[in-house]
N, C-alpha and C positions, 0 to 999 in steps of 0.2 A: 504491500499500500504505499509506504513512503517513496518508493520509485515512482510511481504514478503522480504523487502529488508534486513530486520536483518536475516531472516533465510537464504537468499542467501548468506550473508556475511560468516556466520557460515559455510555452506555448502561448499564453495567455497575453503575457506582458511584453513579450520580445519578438513577436511573430512580425516580420517585415511587412506581410501583405495588409496588415491593418492599416497602415497608412494611406492605403488606395480604397479602403471599405466604406460603405454607408453603412451607420451604426444606426439601427432601428431601437425604438425605445425598449426599456427591460422590462420584463414583467416580474412582478414582486408579489408574492402571495403570502399571507399571515393566517394561520388558521388556530384556534385555541378550543380543543374540546375537552368537555369534564365528563366522566364516566363515572356511574356508580353503579354498584351490584349488591345483590341480597347475599353474595358470598363471594370467596375468591375466585371462585370458576364462573366467571361472566357468561351470559348468554352467547351464543357461538357468533351471530350476527352482528354484536357490538364490537367485536375485535377481529372478526375475520377480513381478509383482504386489506390490510391497514399498512402494508409495507413494513411490518415488526416493530411499529412503533408502540404499540400497546402492551401491557403486561397482565399477568395472571394476579391481579389484586382488585379488592373491591371498590377503592377509590383511588381515582387517577386524574390528572389534568395533562393533557398532550398539547404543547404549544409546537408547532410546526412552521418554519420560517424558510421560503422558497425563493430563488433569485435564477433568472435566464437573461442572457444577453445575446441576440444577434447581430452577425455582421455579414453584408453581402458585397462580394467583389462585382458581380453581374449576373445575369440570370441563372447561370449554372454552377458558380461556386458561391458558397456560404459557410460560414463558421458559426458555432453556438457554444457558449460556456455556460455552466450554471452549478448552483449547489444548494443544498437542503438541510437543513439542521433541525434536528427534534428534540425535544425536552420532554421526560415523562416525570412528573411529579406526584410521587407516592412514596410508599414505605420504603422502597429501595430507588430514591430518584436518579436519573440518569440522563445524559447529553449524547447526541449520536451524530455523526455525520451522516446522513441517508443519501446523499447525493453530492458529488465532486467530480465533475467530468468536463471534457473538451472534446468537440466533435466537428470533422471536416466533412462537407457534402460537396461532392462532384457530380452534376446531373442526377442520377439516382443512387449512385455509390456513396457509402458513409463509411467513417472510419470514426470510432471514438474510443479514450481511454479514461478509467475512473470507474466510480460508481454512477450507474445512470439506472432509473426506474424502467424496465422494459421486460415486458414478457413474451412468451414463445408459446404458440398454439392458438389458433383462430377461434375465439368464442365471444360472447356479448359481454364484457366485461362488467358494464355497470350493474348486470342483474345475476350473474354466473357465481356459480361455487368455486370456479377459477380452473385454468388450465392443469393439465395433468402433470406437465413437466415444469415451468416456470410461470408462477402467476403472481398476482398483487400481494401474496400473504407474507413474504419474508423480505427483509432488509436486502438490498441488491448486492450482488457479490462483485467487487472490484475486478474489473476486466478490461482486456484491449479487444475489440471487436470491430470487424469490417465484413462489409458486404452490401447488399441492396435489401434494406430492411422493409421497404414496401415493394408493393408489385410494379415492376416496369416492363413496357412492350419488346417482345422478341423481333429483331429487325426482320423486315420483308415478310412479315405474317400479317400486316394489315390490322395490327391491334388485336387480333384473335388470340394469340397466345401471349402470356405474361408468367414471369418468374421472380421469385425473390429468393434470398438466402443468406446464409452468414457464416463466419466461423469466428470462435473466440477463444481466447486464453485467458483464465483467472485464478483469483487466490483467495481460498476460504479464510474467512476472519474468525476471531473468538477463540475460547478455551475449549480445546476439543479433547476427546479420547486420542485421536490421532492428531498429530499438529503436522503443520506444513501440506496441507493439501492442495493439490492443484484442480483447476477446471478445464476441463476440454470439451468444447460445444459447437456443434454445427447444424446446420439447417438448410433445407432446400424445398421450395414449393414451386409447383406449376398449375397455372389456371388457365382455361379455355372458354373465351367469352362468344358464348353462342347466340344466335337470333332470338328475339322475345325475351331479352334480359335475364337470361339463364347463364350462369359461370360457375361450372364444377371445378373443383380444385383437389390436389393431392400433394401432402407434404411428407417429408420425414424427419424428425428431431432425434438427434443423438445428442445425450449428455453423459459425461464421465467424470468420476473423480478418481485421482492419482496420485501417486509420490506419498508423501508423508511417513512417518514414523511415530512408534508409541512408545512407553514406558518400558515394555517389555522385551525391546529389543528388534521389534518387527519393523521393517523398512519397505516401503513401496519401490522405491528407488526412482530418482529423477535424472532421466539420459535421454539423449536424442532416440537411442534404440527402443526405449520404454514407450516415447512418444509417439513413435510409429506403431508399436504394438496397440497403444490405447487408440490410436487413430482408425485401426481396422478391427478394433475389439479383438486382439489375439490373445493366446495364452502368455504367461509370464516366463521369463528366463530362468536359467539354473540359479540366479541370486534372489529370486522373487520368494516370498513366502510359499510354503508348500501349497496351500488352498490356490493361490494365484498362477501357480503352475499347472495343476491339475484343470483348471477353470480358465477364465478370461482375468487378464492383469487389470486391476482396478474395479470400479463399480460404475456399472453401464447401465441406462435407462434411457427411455425415450418412448415417442408415440409414430404410430402411421396416423396422419392427420387428413381425414377424408371431409370433404362438405361441398355445398352447393349453395351459392348466393341466387337470389331471384328478386325481380322487380315485376309484380303481377298485381294488375288493378289498383295501381299506387301503394300497395303494400310492399316494405323490403323485408324478404325472408331470407333467414338462414339456417340451414340445416347441417348439423355436424356430428362427426363420429371421431373421438381420439381415441384409437387403439393402442393402449399402453403395453409397454413390454419391459422387463427385467432381464438384463444380462443377453448375450447374443442369441440364445436360444428363444427367446421372444420374439425375434424379428421373423421368425417362422409364422406366417398368417393364421391366425386362431387357433395356435398351440393353448393359449390361455383364454378359450372360449371368446366372449364377447366382452371380456373384462375393458374397461376405459369408462370415456364420458360421452353420452350420445346427449344430443340438444337441438333445440328449435327455438328461434327467437323471430318474432313478428314486429316489425315497426311501423307507425303512421296507420294505427288502427281506426276505423272510422265510427268509433262508439265513444258516448260523452265520457269523460272524465278517465278514459282509459287510452294511452297512447302506444304501449308496449307491453308486450307479451313473453315470458321465456318460460320454458319447460327443459329440464335437465334431469338425467338419470345416470348415476354413477355405480358401476359395479366392480368390484375388486376381488370378487369371491373365489375364482377359479385358481389363479396362480400357477397354471400349469402342472396342477395336482400338488399333493402332499410329500411327494417323493422326488429328491433330486436324482440320485443314483442308486443301483443296487450292484454292489461290489465295484468294478471299473467301468460298468456300462452306465453311461451320463443319459438320465431320463429327461432333464431340464426342467424338472418341476421343483416345487417349494421355493418360489421366487422371493416369497417375502417383500413385497414392494416396498421402496424407498428405505429398506434395511439393506445392512451388510456386515459380515462377520468382521471385517479388518477396520471399515469405516463406521463404529459402532454407534455414533450420532446419527448416522443414515442421511437421507437426501434433505438436510437441515440447514440453514444458515442462521448464525447469532439467535438460536433458541427457538426458530420458527421453521415449519415446514415449508420448502420451495415451491411445492406443486400445489395440489388441490387442497383447499382449507380444510376439509373433512378428515384428513389424516392427524390425528392428535399425537401428541409427545406426552412425556412425565420425565420428571426432573430437568436438569438444567446444566449448561455448560459440559463439562467432562462426562456427566453422569447422563445426561439426556437420552432417551430412548424413544423408538416409535410405539406409541401405546396401543394403537389399533390401524389394521392396515386391509381387514376383510370386511367389506360393507356393502349396503345397498342402500342408495340415497335417491329419492323422489323429491325433486325440487321444483318450486314454482316461484316466479319473481313477476311482478305488476309493475309498471310506472305510469303516471298520469298527471293531469293537471286539475285540481278543483277550482281554481281561479286564475286570473291572469298571471299572477306572479306567486302563486303558490302550488307547489308540486309535491307528490307523495310517492312513495316507494314502499311496497309490501313485499315481503319475503317469507316464505312458508316451506320446511323442508322436513321431511320424513326419514329418519336414518334407522336403519337396522345394521348392528354389529354383530358379526360371528367370532367364533373361537379363532383366533388367530395362530398361524403356524409358528411355534417357537421351540427350540429344543432346550432340554433342562442340562444340568452338568453330567448327566449320564447319557446323552445324546437322546434321549426320548423325546417323542411328540407330546408338547403340553400345549395350553392355551392360556392367553392373558384374561379371558373370560371364560368362565365356567359353564356358560350358556349364551343363548343368543339375548342380547338388550336392545331396547330401542330408545329414541329419543325423538321428539317433535321441537324443531327449533322455529320459532316465529319473530318476525321484526315488522315494525311498521314506523315510517320516518316522514316528517313533514318538513319541506324547504321553503322559506320564504326569501325570494330575490328581492334587490332593493330594499333591504330593510331600512325602515323608519326613512323611506324614501332617498336612502342614499345608494346610489347605482352600484358602487364598487363594494357596498356590503350586503352579504346574506348570512343567513341563521338557520340552522337545522336541531330538530328536536326529535329522538327516537326512542322507542320502547322495545325491548327484545324480553322474550319468555321462552325458557327451554323446559320442557317436562318430560317425564317417562320414566322407565326402570332403572336409570342410570342416576338422575338428579332432577331437582326442580331449582330454577333459579331465574329472577327477574332483573332486570338492568334498564338503566337510563343514560341517554345521551343527549348532551346540550353542547352545540357547536355554534362559533362563530368564525367567518371567515371575510377578510379583506383582500381585495384585488386592486391593483394599482398599476 
C-alpha cells in the first residue's frame, strides 16, 4: 500500500500533462449515518453492501468524506484522482482510507492504481444482494488494474459486438492468519447487440489469492513461476505446501456471468445468472449444479409509486458434492465456497466478505472464519417515489441456511449448524431529496427487522448527505 501511495503522490502533483488539462469542478460528498440496533448483531440490510464501513455493534456513527477531481486533455484523454475517508464512532472507534486512487483514461481503456470502489459481475446494484465475486460489501483491495472497464465496440462490427475486460494485481490488507497475500484478478465479457433492443452477454471472472505465509512456516511462494501457475490455475511446484501440490496453487474462485439486457415497451429489463465456481474443477459447466446468483430487474415500470422491481435467487448448496477425493482420485467436490485451508480467513478483506453479502463471518482479524456458505436466498427489492422528492426502497429476503461442509480435527465431516435454519431480513427506507429546500442536501431514514430461527433484531438508520 505504501508503494501505491508514493506512486499516487508523484502522479497527481508532478504529471506534466496537467499543465495542458482542463480541470473540471471537483465533486465532494459528505455523509453522516447513525445506526442503532436492538443488539450487537444489526439487521442484515442496515450494514450490507456498505463497503465495509459499518461494524457489528449496536450503536455507531459513520462519517464518510469523499473527493474526486477530473482532468481532461481532449475528448479521448482524461485523468481522475480521488479519495474517501470513513470514520466509525462506536465502542471501538476507527478511521480508514476507503479510496485513494489515480486513474488514466484513453478512449475506452483505463489504468488505475490504489484503492477504488469497483465491483465485478453485472447485477442491479441499488437493490441487489451483491455480486458473487466482488460486491459493494467489503472495503476495496488496493490494486493496479488495467483494461476496458465498460463495454467498447469491436471494430468493423457496426457496434453489434462489444467487449470489456480487465486484469489486476492487488495486495490484501489487515491482520490475517496468512500474511502478505496477493490478489490476481482478470475478467472478460462479450455482448451482442441484436435488433429490437435485445443484448445477450457472457463473461468469465477469475479471482485468485496467492503468496503469503503463516506462523507455522507454510509459505505460498511469490515468484514469476508461481504467478503463471496462478494465471492458469495450475498445481503448485515442489516448494509449495503439500495440498497446493496436489490441487491448485492458491485459492481460486470466480463466475461464469450470463445475462441479457432488453428494452421492451419502455421497460429496461436485465436477466442474469452468475454461475459460481471454486477452484479449477468448478470451471466445468454445472458440476456444482445451479449454484450461483439468478436475477431479474425491471426499471421504468408504469405503475404509480413503483419504478423498479428486482428478484434474486441465491443458491450455494451443491458445492460439487461433499467429497473432494477418494484416495488419489480427485472428484472435485467439497468446494466450501469462499473458504480455504491455507487462506483461513477466506474470501474476505478487512473483516468483510468480498462477494455476496449473505455469506457471513465469525470472529475478527486472524481468527475470522466464514460462518455459513450453504444457503438458499429468495430476495425481492422495490424502489419508487411517493412524491416528487420523496423516494423509498423496500427489501425483503427469505434465507434458509443448511449444514456447512466443515472437517473436524479427525477429518470427519461436521457442520456449523446442526440443522436447517431460516431468517427473514426486511428493510424499508425513505429518502428525501433537497432536504429543507437545499438542493445539495438529502436525508434518509431506514428501518430493518430480521426474524427467524437464528435471531430477532431491530435496527434504525438516520443519514444526511451533502453533495458539493
